KETOR-571859 format. One line per 3 residues: number of its first residue (from 1); their letters; for each residue z, y, x of C-alpha. Coordinates in nm, 2 decimals, decimal comma, padded with zeros to 4 digits. Example, Ala and Ser with C-alpha at 12.3 -4.5 7.8 and 13.67 -1.06 7.14 Angstrom:
# KETOR-571859
1) as) 00,78:-00,45:01,23; 00,71:-00,11:01,37
END
This chain:
# KETOR-571859
1) mlr) 01,01:-00,26:-00,12; 00,63:-00,28:-00,04; 00,58:00,04:-00,28
4) raa) 00,86:00,26:-00,08; 00,78:00,10:00,25; 00,75:00,41:00,51
7) lnp) 00,48:00,47:00,74; 00,55:00,38:01,11; 00,54:00,65:01,32
10) nhw) 00,46:00,56:01,60; 00,07:00,59:01,53; -00,15:00,87:01,54
13) yav) -00,22:01,05:01,17; -00,52:01,28:01,08; -00,33:01,56:00,89
16) ard) -00,66:01,78:00,91; -00,99:01,89:00,97; -01,07:02,09:01,26
19) vel) -01,21:02,37:01,09; -00,92:02,40:00,87; -00,76:02,54:01,18
22) gdr) -00,84:02,91:01,25; -00,66:03,23:01,35; -00,34:03,16:01,11
25) pla) -00,09:02,84:01,11; -00,20:02,55:00,90; 00,08:02,37:00,73
28) vml) 00,04:02,01:00,66; 00,27:01,75:00,53; 00,35:01,40:00,67
31) whq) 00,58:01,14:00,58; 00,82:01,44:00,45; 00,74:01,66:00,80
34) siv) 00,65:02,00:00,69; 00,47:02,11:01,02; 00,28:02,37:01,13
37) lfr) -00,02:02,36:01,37; -00,18:02,67:01,54; -00,41:02,78:01,83
40) dgd) -00,25:02,94:02,15; -00,43:03,18:02,33; -00,67:02,93:02,50
43) gvv) -00,76:02,76:02,16; -00,55:02,50:02,25; -00,39:02,28:01,95
46) ral) 00,00:02,30:01,90; 00,21:02,11:01,60; 00,57:02,27:01,55
49) enr) 00,81:02,16:01,33; 00,72:02,38:01,03; 01,09:02,59:01,02
52) cph) 01,21:02,88:01,19; 01,60:02,79:01,34; 01,69:03,16:01,22
55) rqv) 01,67:03,14:00,87; 01,52:02,83:00,75; 01,22:02,95:00,63
58) qls) 00,84:02,82:00,69; 00,71:02,91:01,03; 00,38:02,88:00,88
61) hgq) 00,40:03,21:00,69; 00,35:03,37:01,01; 00,10:03,43:01,24
64) vvg) 00,00:03,35:01,59; 00,05:03,65:01,88; -00,11:03,54:02,20
67) drl) 00,04:03,20:02,30; 00,34:03,21:02,02; 00,37:03,13:01,71
70) vca) 00,59:03,46:01,54; 00,78:03,41:01,21; 00,72:03,65:00,92
73) yhg) 01,07:03,72:00,85; 01,24:03,87:01,17; 00,96:03,84:01,41
76) wgf) 01,12:03,55:01,61; 00,86:03,42:01,83; 00,80:03,05:01,93
79) dgq) 00,59:02,88:02,19; 00,43:02,55:02,20; 00,66:02,38:02,29
82) grc) 00,87:02,49:02,02; 01,18:02,68:02,22; 01,22:03,02:02,05
85) vdv) 01,09:03,29:02,35; 01,11:03,64:02,20; 01,34:03,85:01,96
88) pyl) 01,19:04,19:01,87; 01,54:04,35:01,82; 01,74:04,18:02,08
91) gek) 01,99:04,38:02,24; 02,01:04,50:02,62; 02,30:04,27:02,62
94) qrl) 02,20:04,02:02,41; 02,05:03,67:02,53; 01,80:03,45:02,39
97) prc) 01,91:03,23:02,10; 01,90:02,86:02,28; 01,72:02,75:01,99
100) gvr) 01,38:02,58:01,85; 01,21:02,34:01,68; 01,09:02,04:01,74
103) ryp) 00,73:01,95:01,90; 00,48:01,71:01,80; 00,19:01,55:02,03
106) vle) -00,14:01,65:01,87; -00,51:01,60:01,96; -00,78:01,76:01,85
109) qdg) -01,06:01,41:01,87; -01,42:01,35:01,67; -01,37:01,68:01,44
112) fiw) -00,96:01,62:01,30; -00,64:01,71:01,43; -00,41:01,43:01,52
115) vfp) -00,06:01,42:01,51; 00,18:01,13:01,64; 00,52:01,14:01,46
118) gdv) 00,74:00,89:01,62; 00,84:00,83:01,98; 00,74:01,11:02,23
121) esa) 00,70:00,89:02,53; 00,55:00,67:02,31; 00,24:00,89:02,25
124) dgc) 00,06:00,83:02,59; 00,01:00,46:02,50; -00,13:00,45:02,20
127) rpl) -00,46:00,66:02,10; -00,63:00,81:01,77; -00,86:00,58:01,59
130) plp) -01,20:00,65:01,76; -01,47:00,81:01,53; -01,83:00,83:01,83
133) ewe) -02,02:00,89:01,52; -01,89:01,23:01,43; -02,08:01,38:01,74
136) hln) -02,36:01,12:01,79; -02,68:01,25:01,69; -02,78:00,88:01,56
139) yia) -02,56:00,92:01,22; -02,54:01,19:00,94; -02,20:01,22:00,85
142) avt) -02,04:01,33:00,53; -01,65:01,38:00,40; -01,43:01,41:00,12
145) pvd) -01,04:01,48:00,12; -00,84:01,19:-00,10; -00,53:01,35:-00,30
148) vqa) -00,40:01,07:-00,50; -00,02:01,07:-00,67; 00,10:00,72:-00,49
151) hfs) 00,22:00,51:-00,25; -00,04:00,47:00,04; -00,02:00,03:-00,03
154) fli) -00,20:00,09:-00,35; -00,50:00,31:-00,17; -00,52:00,09:00,09
157) enl) -00,55:-00,21:-00,14; -00,81:-00,04:-00,31; -01,05:00,00:-00,02
160) mdm) -00,95:-00,33:00,10; -01,03:-00,52:-00,25; -01,40:-00,49:-00,28
163) yhg) -01,45:-00,70:-00,64; -01,31:-00,34:-00,74; -01,69:-00,25:-00,74
166) hlh) -01,69:-00,30:-01,13; -01,53:00,03:-01,17; -01,81:00,23:-00,97
169) ddl) -02,12:00,14:-01,18; -02,39:00,38:-01,00; -02,20:00,54:-00,74
172) qaw) -02,19:00,22:-00,52; -02,38:00,11:-00,25; -02,28:-00,28:-00,20
175) anp) -02,32:-00,55:-00,53; -02,22:-00,89:-00,59; -01,94:-00,93:-00,31
178) kla) -01,80:-01,28:-00,21; -01,51:-01,31:-00,01; -01,65:-01,50:00,30
181) sle) -01,37:-01,50:00,52; -01,02:-01,29:00,61; -00,87:-01,25:00,94
184) sgv) -00,53:-01,11:01,07; -00,43:-01,00:01,38; -00,15:-00,75:01,53
187) grv) -00,20:-00,40:01,38; -00,48:-00,54:01,16; -00,64:-00,72:00,86
190) dah) -01,00:-00,79:00,86; -01,23:-00,91:00,53; -01,57:-01,02:00,58
193) yda) -01,76:-01,07:00,21; -02,12:-01,13:00,14; -02,25:-00,86:-00,05
196) esy) -02,61:-00,71:-00,16; -02,64:-00,32:-00,05; -02,84:-00,09:-00,28
199) yti) -02,98:00,15:00,03; -03,27:00,05:00,30; -03,23:00,34:00,54
202) dki) -03,59:00,26:00,73; -03,81:00,56:00,66; -03,72:00,92:00,73
205) ysi) -03,71:00,99:00,31; -03,52:00,73:00,25; -03,23:00,97:00,23
208) sql) -03,39:01,02:-00,15; -03,22:00,70:-00,27; -02,89:00,89:-00,29
211) ffk) -03,03:01,06:-00,54; -03,31:00,85:-00,72; -03,17:00,53:-00,84
214) slr) -03,52:00,41:-00,95; -03,54:00,37:-00,52; -03,27:00,16:-00,48
217) klh) -03,35:-00,24:-00,43; -03,07:-00,47:-00,38; -03,07:-00,68:-00,09
220) pap) -02,83:-00,93:00,14; -02,59:-00,72:00,35; -02,31:-00,83:00,54
223) ldv) -02,02:-00,60:00,41; -01,71:-00,57:00,65; -01,39:-00,39:00,56
226) syv) -01,09:-00,38:00,80; -00,75:-00,21:00,76; -00,67:-00,07:01,13
229) ypn) -00,32:00,04:01,10; -00,34:00,29:00,94; -00,67:00,37:00,92
232) wva) -00,95:00,21:00,73; -01,33:00,07:00,80; -01,53:-00,08:00,67
235) tlg) -01,95:-00,12:00,77; -02,24:-00,19:00,50; -02,55:-00,37:00,70
238) def) -02,66:-00,19:00,97; -02,74:00,10:00,76; -02,37:00,23:00,67
241) kiv) -02,01:00,27:00,80; -01,68:00,42:00,61; -01,39:00,54:00,71
244) clf) -01,02:00,66:00,55; -00,75:00,82:00,76; -00,49:00,82:00,61
247) cpv) -00,17:01,09:00,62; 00,11:00,94:00,36; 00,30:01,26:00,27
250) set) 00,58:01,09:00,06; 00,65:00,77:-00,11; 00,47:00,90:-00,41
253) qtr) 00,20:01,11:-00,25; -00,11:00,98:-00,01; -00,39:01,22:00,17
256) ayl) -00,63:01,09:00,31; -00,99:01,16:00,45; -01,28:00,96:00,33
259) mhf) -01,63:00,96:00,55; -01,94:00,80:00,54; -02,18:00,77:00,84
262) tsl) -02,55:00,66:00,75; -02,71:00,58:01,02; -03,06:00,72:01,20
265) kpf) -03,13:00,40:01,43; -03,44:00,28:01,31; -03,60:00,62:01,33
268) wrl) -03,70:00,62:01,70; -03,98:00,90:01,70; -03,66:01,13:01,58
271) hkl) -03,49:01,00:01,89; -03,75:01,17:02,14; -03,73:01,55:02,01
274) pvg) -03,51:01,80:02,13; -03,15:01,75:02,14; -03,09:02,08:01,97
277) frr) -03,34:01,99:01,70; -03,19:01,66:01,66; -02,85:01,86:01,65
280) wvk) -02,98:02,12:01,37; -03,11:01,77:01,18; -02,75:01,66:01,17
283) drc) -02,60:01,92:01,06; -02,88:02,02:00,81; -02,80:01,71:00,65
286) fna) -02,40:01,72:00,68; -02,20:01,62:00,36; -02,57:01,49:00,20
289) arg) -02,38:01,21:00,05; -02,02:01,39:-00,06; -02,10:01,41:-00,39
292) lla) -02,12:01,04:-00,42; -01,80:01,00:-00,23; -01,59:01,27:-00,40
295) glv) -01,73:01,05:-00,70; -01,59:00,70:-00,58; -01,25:00,86:-00,51
298) eqd) -01,19:01,05:-00,86; -01,26:00,69:-01,03; -01,03:00,59:-00,80
301) vvm) -00,76:00,84:-00,78; -00,74:00,78:-01,20; -00,68:00,41:-01,14
304) iee) -00,43:00,44:-00,87; -00,24:00,69:-01,00; -00,20:00,49:-01,32
307) eqa) -00,08:00,21:-01,11; 00,18:00,39:-00,94; 00,29:00,53:-01,32
310) sfe) 00,32:00,13:-01,40; 00,54:00,03:-01,10; 00,79:00,37:-01,16
313) shp) 00,85:00,22:-01,50; 00,82:-00,10:-01,51; 00,93:-00,18:-01,08
316) err) 00,99:-00,59:-01,22; 00,65:-00,65:-01,35; 00,46:-00,92:-01,15
319) sye) 00,08:-00,87:-01,05; -00,12:-01,15:-01,05; -00,36:-01,13:-00,76
322) lnp) -00,61:-01,38:-00,70; -00,79:-01,18:-00,36; -00,56:-01,35:-00,03
325) tvg) -00,69:-00,98:00,11; -00,48:-00,75:-00,09; -00,16:-01,05:00,02
328) avq) -00,24:-00,98:00,37; -00,28:-00,60:00,37; 00,10:-00,62:00,21
331) kli) 00,19:-00,83:00,48; 00,08:-00,59:00,74; 00,26:-00,28:00,63
334) rvq) 00,61:-00,45:00,60; 00,53:-00,60:00,96; 00,49:-00,20:01,04
337) tds) 00,81:-00,09:00,91; 01,02:-00,32:01,03; 00,87:-00,26:01,33
340) r) 00,92:00,08:01,33
END
């Protein structure tokens, strides 16, 4: 059943922003799996099953000592491979227990920590969704988390169906979308809409359009949205790119990160300035659009959670869908689930 479909584990999933992981262990959930993240003595991120094999308590309660994650309960230490390497009260004639926990492939890339929950041997043949705009000096980023009590299929359908802009009123960046073409390929769905954009980023003070509605003027702009399983990418004209990274928690809970990138390419004079100053501008403007993102998310979450509640109460009810993009998305989710 679509609304119970599991994620395909043989993909990389963004489970946290890199700034969320400091000196303390961090617990995250990825499709019923509790995972603990920590940095070893060299600052390299490690990901282990969040369970001490001694008494089955969460390792995330513990602390990092050198390259070891030490359980808070009895002080058992585990290395980055998940092996038990220390028991502080081990007797003179006792050996270390031959136990450990699962190790997950993990990467730190483009501002996020990515975990691969599937077959370890398949991890090297698959890469996380690239986000070159995160570090590129020509883009200003904003990011907000999405926490919704619903199956991930409801969220991806919401993002791919641009006709729901009716919900967002003054918060959305686009208007009057019309589906121009739809393409389905291996592991992805691409929908191309003819639309209009409220924003024109061509002057240094254009950022003020985010805050003053009177400065916005509609003009034609292509709106392209793609489900690149398991994530979502959209572009509006040449000015904006929006990305949503999915971290499904369960059949009824989804966590994601929604990002907005504003292009600074038209400002050619800015590109000639020292790199340090450009970096300062990028950092200073970080999250300038977060308020708009958070507003969009708040409105979407209400609708998506109502969809989930309706499904739970009446799974036999049929939805009448007119946008073929939604059907293509549902087919991809089923194919990915069957190919696990």
